[in-house]
KEKETOR-288340 format. One record per atom (N, C-alpha, C): chain; x, y negated, z negated. Coordinates in pm, 1 decimal, always signed. Example, Ala and Ser with C-alpha at 12.3 -4.5 7.8 and 13.67 -1.06 7.14 Angstrom:
BEGIN
 cadena        x        y        z
      A  +1319.0   +569.0   -780.0
      A  +1230.0   +450.0   -780.0
      A  +1320.0   +330.0   -780.0
      A  +1285.0   +225.0   -708.0
      A  +1367.0   +106.0   -714.0
      A  +1290.0     -3.0   -787.0
//
This chain:
BEGIN
 cadena        x        y        z
      A  +6470.5  -8596.3  -6958.4
      A  +6459.7  -8478.2  -6873.1
      A  +6395.6  -8381.7  -6950.0
      A  +6446.3  -8364.5  -7090.9
      A  +6376.7  -8288.2  -7164.9
      A  +6231.9  -8277.7  -7189.5
      A  +6185.4  -8417.1  -7186.0
      A  +6050.3  -8435.5  -7204.6
      A  +5970.5  -8383.4  -7086.1
      A  +6038.1  -8402.8  -6956.5
      A  +5963.9  -8375.9  -6823.5
      A  +5909.4  -8225.7  -6833.2
      A  +6000.6  -8149.2  -6876.2
      A  +5978.1  -7995.1  -6880.6
      A  +5862.8  -7962.4  -6978.4
      A  +5833.4  -8039.9  -7066.0
      A  +5733.0  -8006.5  -7161.0
      A  +5591.2  -8107.9  -7169.5
      A  +5581.2  -8176.5  -7044.7
      A  +5473.4  -8266.2  -7050.1
      A  +5331.3  -8204.7  -7061.5
      A  +5311.3  -8082.0  -7024.9
      A  +5185.5  -8015.9  -7036.0
      A  +5146.3  -7982.1  -7180.2
      A  +5251.8  -7953.9  -7259.6
      A  +5238.1  -7902.2  -7407.9
      A  +5281.8  -7967.2  -7516.8
      A  +5362.7  -8085.8  -7477.0
      A  +5411.3  -8153.9  -7584.1
      A  +5342.6  -8293.1  -7616.7
      A  +5277.2  -8315.0  -7723.2
      A  +5199.2  -8431.4  -7739.1
      A  +5306.6  -8549.2  -7753.1
      A  +5440.9  -8523.1  -7786.7
      A  +5540.2  -8625.8  -7822.4
      A  +5595.4  -8687.2  -7684.1
      A  +5563.7  -8618.0  -7575.2
      A  +5629.4  -8684.6  -7440.0
      A  +5558.7  -8783.1  -7411.4
      A  +5645.3  -8893.5  -7368.6
      A  +5582.9  -9032.5  -7327.7
      A  +5493.9  -9005.8  -7201.0
      A  +5414.6  -9091.1  -7170.6
      A  +5310.9  -9084.1  -7058.5
      A  +5391.8  -9090.8  -6929.2
      A  +5497.0  -9174.3  -6922.7
      A  +5571.4  -9181.9  -6803.1
      A  +5643.5  -9050.4  -6768.0
      A  +5659.6  -8966.1  -6851.7
      A  +5731.1  -8838.3  -6824.8
      A  +5642.3  -8746.4  -6730.5
      A  +5520.9  -8760.5  -6733.4
      A  +5440.5  -8694.3  -6661.8
      A  +5439.8  -8720.3  -6510.7
      A  +5498.8  -8833.2  -6471.2
      A  +5505.5  -8887.1  -6335.5
      A  +5646.1  -8897.4  -6292.8
      A  +5743.7  -8891.1  -6369.0
      A  +5884.8  -8912.2  -6344.1
      A  +5943.9  -8795.4  -6300.4
      A  +6012.7  -8802.4  -6178.3
      A  +6096.7  -8672.5  -6145.8
      A  +6237.7  -8696.9  -6176.7
      A  +6345.2  -8595.2  -6149.8
      A  +6453.1  -8618.7  -6177.8
      A  +6523.7  -8727.3  -6117.5
      A  +6501.1  -8764.3  -5993.8
      A  +6553.3  -8874.8  -5911.9
      A  +6495.5  -9013.6  -5973.1
      A  +6392.9  -9021.5  -6033.2
      A  +6336.2  -9142.4  -6096.8
      A  +6417.6  -9177.2  -6221.2
      A  +6440.2  -9064.1  -6305.3
      A  +6517.0  -9081.0  -6430.9
      A  +6647.7  -9121.4  -6406.6
      A  +6714.0  -9062.8  -6295.5
      A  +6852.4  -9118.4  -6246.7
      A  +6851.6  -9262.9  -6238.1
      A  +6751.3  -9282.4  -6143.8
      A  +6727.1  -9431.5  -6096.1
      A  +6727.3  -9520.3  -6221.2
      A  +6640.4  -9491.0  -6316.7
      A  +6620.7  -9577.9  -6428.7
      A  +6745.2  -9587.5  -6512.4
      A  +6823.4  -9466.3  -6517.6
      A  +6944.1  -9464.5  -6593.5
      A  +7046.6  -9556.9  -6526.1
      A  +7044.9  -9559.0  -6393.1
      A  +7135.5  -9635.7  -6317.3
      A  +7103.7  -9792.0  -6339.6
      A  +6975.4  -9819.0  -6330.0
      A  +6935.3  -9961.3  -6358.3
      A  +6966.5 -10005.2  -6497.8
      A  +6966.6  -9923.4  -6600.8
      A  +7007.8  -9953.0  -6728.5
      A  +7156.8 -10025.4  -6730.4
      A  +7232.0  -9927.0  -6650.6
      A  +7389.7  -9967.1  -6638.4
      A  +7408.7 -10089.0  -6577.0
      A  +7319.8 -10116.8  -6455.3
      A  +7335.2 -10244.5  -6363.0
      A  +7301.6 -10352.9  -6453.6
      A  +7188.2 -10340.3  -6540.2
      A  +7145.7 -10451.2  -6630.6
      A  +7260.5 -10476.6  -6733.9
      A  +7347.0 -10371.4  -6767.4
      A  +7433.4 -10405.9  -6873.2
      A  +7575.7 -10440.8  -6802.6
      A  +7565.9 -10473.5  -6665.7
      A  +7671.3 -10528.4  -6596.3
      A  +7799.5 -10415.9  -6594.1
      A  +7748.0 -10288.0  -6576.5
      A  +7844.0 -10185.1  -6561.7
      A  +7819.7 -10090.4  -6422.3
      A  +7846.4 -10158.6  -6317.4
      A  +7814.1 -10098.5  -6189.1
      A  +7882.1  -9975.1  -6165.8
      A  +8009.7  -9932.7  -6207.1
      A  +8067.3  -9825.7  -6188.3
      A  +8008.0  -9701.7  -6253.6
      A  +7949.7  -9731.7  -6377.6
      A  +7880.2  -9615.2  -6450.1
      A  +7735.4  -9599.1  -6383.7
      A  +7676.7  -9705.2  -6304.5
      A  +7553.5  -9671.6  -6243.9
      A  +7570.0  -9582.8  -6117.2
      A  +7673.9  -9581.0  -6056.0
      A  +7706.0  -9530.1  -5912.2
      A  +7663.7  -9379.2  -5918.5
      A  +7696.7  -9310.0  -6017.6
      A  +7672.5  -9162.1  -6010.1
      A  +7522.2  -9127.7  -6015.0
      A  +7464.7  -9211.0  -6097.2
      A  +7303.7  -9200.0  -6122.5
      A  +7239.1  -9239.7  -5981.0
      A  +7283.7  -9341.9  -5935.8
      A  +7224.4  -9379.9  -5792.2
      A  +7252.8  -9288.3  -5697.0
      A  +7369.3  -9216.0  -5684.6
      A  +7387.1  -9127.6  -5594.8
      A  +7295.0  -8997.9  -5610.2
      A  +7282.1  -8961.4  -5739.8
      A  +7197.1  -8839.4  -5769.7
      A  +7053.8  -8877.8  -5730.7
      A  +7003.7  -9011.8  -5756.0
      A  +6872.9  -9029.0  -5723.5
      A  +6850.8  -9033.5  -5570.6
      A  +6940.6  -9073.3  -5497.5
      A  +6947.8  -9074.6  -5359.6
      A  +6936.7  -8935.8  -5296.8
      A  +7009.4  -8852.2  -5360.1
      A  +7004.6  -8729.5  -5308.5
      A  +6871.9  -8649.0  -5334.5
      A  +6812.1  -8681.3  -5452.0
      A  +6699.2  -8625.3  -5500.4
      A  +6558.6  -8664.7  -5443.9
      A  +6568.4  -8776.7  -5385.2
      A  +6422.3  -8825.1  -5338.6
      A  +6384.2  -8765.6  -5229.5
      A  +6466.0  -8700.7  -5146.4
      A  +6403.8  -8629.8  -5013.4
      A  +6356.4  -8722.4  -4885.6
      A  +6331.0  -8662.2  -4797.8
      A  +6294.7  -8728.9  -4661.0
      A  +6132.6  -8776.4  -4668.6
      A  +6061.0  -8728.8  -4764.4
      A  +5924.6  -8757.4  -4752.6
      A  +5880.7  -8906.1  -4784.3
      A  +5973.2  -8969.9  -4859.9
      A  +5939.3  -9099.0  -4908.3
      A  +6040.4  -9208.2  -4835.4
      A  +6018.4  -9223.6  -4707.3
      A  +6112.4  -9309.7  -4629.6
      A  +6136.0  -9455.0  -4691.6
      A  +6031.6  -9512.0  -4721.8
      A  +6057.1  -9647.6  -4776.0
      A  +6122.0  -9642.8  -4921.1
      A  +6071.5  -9549.6  -4996.6
      A  +6157.5  -9537.2  -5127.3
      A  +6293.6  -9496.5  -5120.4
      A  +6313.1  -9401.5  -5026.9
      A  +6454.4  -9344.6  -4996.2
      A  +6549.8  -9476.1  -4960.0
      A  +6494.5  -9557.1  -4856.2
      A  +6556.6  -9674.9  -4814.9
      A  +6582.3  -9765.5  -4920.3
      A  +6487.4  -9784.0  -5020.2
      A  +6506.7  -9876.1  -5137.7
      A  +6609.2  -9842.2  -5218.8
      A  +6605.7  -9698.2  -5248.1
      A  +6705.7  -9649.4  -5335.9
      A  +6850.6  -9652.3  -5286.3
      A  +6869.5  -9641.7  -5154.5
      A  +6995.1  -9644.0  -5076.0
      A  +7028.4  -9782.7  -5068.3
      A  +6942.4  -9885.5  -5062.0
      A  +6991.6 -10034.8  -5052.9
      A  +7030.8 -10072.6  -5193.7
      A  +6981.9 -10007.6  -5299.6
      A  +7015.0 -10034.4  -5435.1
      A  +7165.7  -9977.4  -5450.0
      A  +7187.3  -9848.1  -5406.5
      A  +7317.1  -9791.5  -5421.5
      A  +7410.1  -9867.3  -5353.4
      A  +7389.1  -9922.9  -5231.6
      A  +7478.5  -9987.1  -5149.0
      A  +7523.4 -10118.4  -5228.9
      A  +7413.6 -10193.8  -5284.9
      A  +7449.4 -10308.5  -5367.3
      A  +7536.0 -10284.0  -5483.4
      A  +7502.3 -10183.2  -5553.3
      A  +7579.0 -10146.1  -5679.6
      A  +7725.9 -10103.6  -5624.9
      A  +7733.1 -10042.1  -5534.8
      A  +7873.9  -9999.7  -5474.8
      A  +7946.1 -10124.9  -5432.5
      A  +7885.4 -10222.0  -5381.1
      A  +7938.3 -10348.3  -5362.5
      A  +7979.1 -10421.7  -5475.7
      A  +7911.2 -10411.7  -5575.4
      A  +7945.6 -10481.9  -5710.6
      A  +8056.0 -10411.9  -5785.7
      A  +8058.9 -10260.4  -5753.3
      A  +8167.7 -10193.5  -5808.1
      A  +8298.7 -10201.9  -5724.1
      A  +8297.8 -10274.9  -5631.2
      A  +8408.4 -10312.5  -5537.4
      A  +8437.4 -10189.7  -5448.3
      A  +8327.9 -10109.9  -5416.4
      A  +8346.3  -9992.5  -5323.3
      A  +8288.3 -10029.6  -5189.2
      A  +8371.3 -10145.2  -5118.5
      A  +8303.0 -10201.0  -5003.1
      A  +8288.6 -10113.4  -4899.4
      A  +8376.3 -10016.7  -4859.6
      A  +8352.2  -9935.3  -4749.5
      A  +8253.5  -9847.4  -4766.1
      A  +8234.1  -9788.5  -4880.8
      A  +8121.3  -9693.0  -4902.3
      A  +7982.2  -9772.1  -4911.4
      A  +7982.3  -9896.7  -4970.6
      A  +7862.1  -9963.3  -4967.0
      A  +7826.8  -9982.8  -4829.4
      A  +7901.3 -10032.3  -4741.2
      A  +7875.2 -10072.6  -4597.0
      A  +7826.1  -9952.3  -4528.2
      A  +7894.6  -9834.4  -4562.5
      A  +7856.5  -9703.8  -4492.1
      A  +7710.2  -9666.7  -4538.3
      A  +7673.4  -9690.9  -4679.9
      A  +7543.0  -9658.5  -4713.7
      A  +7440.0  -9746.1  -4646.7
      A  +7467.5  -9872.2  -4638.2
      A  +7399.0  -9970.6  -4575.9
      A  +7345.1  -9942.5  -4428.4
      A  +7468.1  -9893.3  -4364.6
      A  +7453.6  -9853.1  -4239.6
      A  +7352.5  -9731.1  -4211.4
      A  +7385.0  -9649.1  -4288.3
      A  +7269.4  -9526.6  -4292.5
      A  +7116.6  -9586.0  -4330.3
      A  +7096.9  -9687.4  -4392.4
      A  +6977.8  -9743.4  -4422.0
      A  +6926.1  -9807.0  -4287.8
      A  +7011.1  -9888.2  -4217.4
      A  +6989.3  -9955.2  -4108.3
      A  +6945.7  -9861.6  -3989.6
      A  +7014.9  -9755.9  -3982.5
      A  +6980.5  -9662.1  -3884.9
      A  +6861.5  -9577.3  -3903.1
      A  +6808.9  -9558.6  -4029.1
      A  +6689.7  -9470.9  -4064.2
      A  +6572.2  -9556.5  -4099.7
      A  +6570.7  -9684.0  -4103.9
      A  +6453.4  -9747.0  -4152.2
      A  +6394.6  -9841.7  -4031.9
      A  +6405.9  -9792.9  -3929.8
      A  +6352.1  -9871.3  -3804.3
      A  +6193.4  -9923.6  -3815.1
      A  +6127.4  -9825.3  -3863.9
      A  +5983.9  -9849.0  -3874.7
      A  +5928.2  -9916.7  -3999.4
      A  +6019.8  -9924.2  -4082.1
      A  +5986.0  -9995.4  -4222.0
      A  +5983.3 -10134.5  -4215.5
      A  +5881.6 -10190.3  -4261.4
      A  +5858.0 -10353.4  -4262.4
      A  +5826.2 -10405.2  -4392.1
      A  +5871.1 -10346.8  -4486.1
      A  +5833.0 -10383.5  -4623.8
      A  +5921.7 -10515.3  -4638.7
      A  +5845.6 -10639.1  -4681.3
      A  +5919.4 -10749.1  -4723.2
      A  +5998.8 -10745.6  -4838.1
      A  +5980.4 -10671.1  -4930.0
      A  +6059.4 -10646.3  -5064.7
      A  +6195.5 -10585.3  -5004.5
      A  +6167.6 -10455.7  -4941.4
      A  +6298.1 -10398.5  -4866.5
      A  +6379.6 -10486.4  -4787.9
      A  +6315.1 -10570.9  -4702.3
      A  +6393.4 -10660.3  -4607.6
      A  +6458.3 -10775.4  -4702.2
      A  +6399.9 -10806.4  -4797.5
      A  +6458.6 -10916.1  -4894.6
      A  +6584.9 -10836.6  -4964.3
      A  +6581.1 -10732.8  -4997.7
      A  +6679.8 -10672.1  -5082.5
      A  +6815.4 -10643.9  -4971.1
      A  +6770.3 -10621.1  -4845.9
      A  +6878.0 -10594.8  -4743.0
      A  +6942.5 -10738.7  -4722.9
      A  +6859.3 -10838.1  -4710.9
      A  +6923.8 -10971.4  -4692.0
      A  +7010.7 -11011.9  -4823.0
      A  +6968.1 -10980.1  -4935.4
      A  +7053.0 -10987.6  -5046.8
      A  +7198.6 -10932.7  -5031.4
      A  +7182.5 -10806.7  -5003.7
      A  +7306.3 -10724.8  -4964.6
      A  +7387.7 -10797.7  -4853.8
      A  +7329.4 -10840.4  -4762.1
      A  +7396.9 -10914.4  -4658.8
      A  +7464.5 -11043.1  -4695.9
      A  +7400.1 -11116.9  -4779.7
      A  +7456.0 -11234.8  -4845.8
      A  +7578.5 -11198.6  -4942.8
      A  +7562.2 -11092.5  -5020.0
      A  +7673.4 -11055.9  -5101.6
      A  +7800.6 -11011.3  -5012.1
      A  +7762.3 -10927.8  -4918.4
      A  +7881.6 -10878.5  -4838.0
      A  +7943.0 -10990.3  -4748.3
      A  +7864.8 -11077.5  -4723.0
      A  +7920.6 -11211.2  -4633.2
      A  +8042.3 -11269.7  -4733.3
      A  +8021.7 -11264.8  -4859.5
      A  +8112.9 -11335.2  -4941.4
      A  +8256.7 -11255.5  -4965.2
      A  +8257.2 -11128.8  -4911.3
      A  +8372.7 -11044.9  -4917.4
      A  +8455.3 -11043.6  -4800.4
      A  +8585.7 -11066.1  -4824.9
      A  +8688.4 -11073.5  -4713.0
      A  +8738.9 -10937.6  -4681.5
      A  +8643.3 -10865.3  -4598.5
      A  +8688.2 -10717.2  -4560.6
      A  +8608.2 -10686.1  -4424.9
      A  +8669.6 -10625.0  -4338.6
      A  +8624.0 -10614.9  -4213.1
      A  +8483.5 -10526.0  -4210.2
      A  +8481.6 -10434.6  -4303.7
      A  +8359.6 -10347.4  -4312.4
      A  +8234.0 -10451.3  -4346.2
      A  +8269.8 -10540.3  -4459.3
      A  +8171.8 -10615.3  -4512.6
      A  +8117.7 -10726.9  -4412.2
      A  +8216.8 -10774.4  -4327.6
      A  +8164.7 -10858.8  -4221.4
      A  +8086.6 -10820.0  -4109.5
      A  +8133.8 -10682.0  -4073.6
      A  +8058.9 -10615.5  -3971.0
      A  +7913.8 -10579.9  -4017.9
      A  +7902.5 -10521.6  -4147.7
      A  +7767.3 -10497.7  -4200.5
      A  +7687.3 -10610.0  -4208.7
      A  +7740.7 -10713.5  -4241.8
      A  +7667.3 -10853.7  -4280.4
      A  +7607.5 -10895.8  -4144.7
      A  +7679.1 -10897.0  -4037.3
      A  +7648.6 -10929.2  -3903.4
      A  +7551.0 -10823.2  -3859.1
      A  +7560.7 -10720.6  -3883.4
      A  +7453.8 -10611.8  -3838.3
      A  +7318.3 -10640.9  -3894.4
      A  +7330.0 -10667.0  -4023.5
      A  +7197.2 -10691.4  -4108.4
      A  +7136.4 -10813.1  -4045.8
      A  +7214.0 -10924.9  -4021.1
      A  +7174.9 -11054.3  -3972.9
      A  +7105.4 -11026.5  -3843.9
      A  +7162.2 -10960.6  -3763.1
      A  +7114.0 -10934.3  -3616.4
      A  +6973.2 -10866.0  -3627.4
      A  +6961.7 -10768.8  -3712.8
      A  +6850.2 -10678.9  -3719.7
      A  +6738.2 -10765.2  -3778.9
      A  +6777.5 -10845.1  -3867.0
      A  +6677.5 -10936.4  -3928.9
      A  +6613.6 -11033.2  -3821.5
      A  +6714.8 -11076.2  -3740.9
      A  +6671.4 -11170.4  -3629.6
      A  +6574.5 -11087.8  -3527.4
      A  +6610.1 -10982.3  -3507.3
      A  +6524.9 -10896.3  -3413.5
      A  +6387.2 -10881.1  -3457.8
      A  +6384.2 -10854.8  -3594.2
      A  +6262.7 -10824.2  -3683.1
      A  +6176.6 -10942.7  -3660.4
      A  +6229.7 -11060.2  -3686.5
      A  +6143.2 -11185.8  -3685.7
      A  +6103.6 -11232.7  -3547.7
      A  +6165.7 -11176.4  -3444.7
      A  +6119.7 -11218.9  -3314.3
      A  +5992.5 -11147.7  -3258.1
//
């Protein structure tokens, strides 16, 4: 973030800093923790990235929220993960991105393996929506 504020005048700033906003830096930081198999440490950064992205980027916002939901699931925060995924399902009706749908299905498969009512309900809802989208 210190580089981002100086991109116009600092020649040492990396090229990516010219395009990265705060939510993108938070998302990248979260991704680092996910790759290090530390989902609980990734959650605050993903929450910040979801708050920071805004409503102008519907597909990106949905993608970030699906990632947050998946990481919450990995962190064993099942109820919050399913609530986040429910928000995605309610808000992304017009999005038909195959990549996003694949991530939603991956969440559904992971949730199906968890013995909790919220996880079963959320998994069933994703399965139903995927069926409707295929029809």
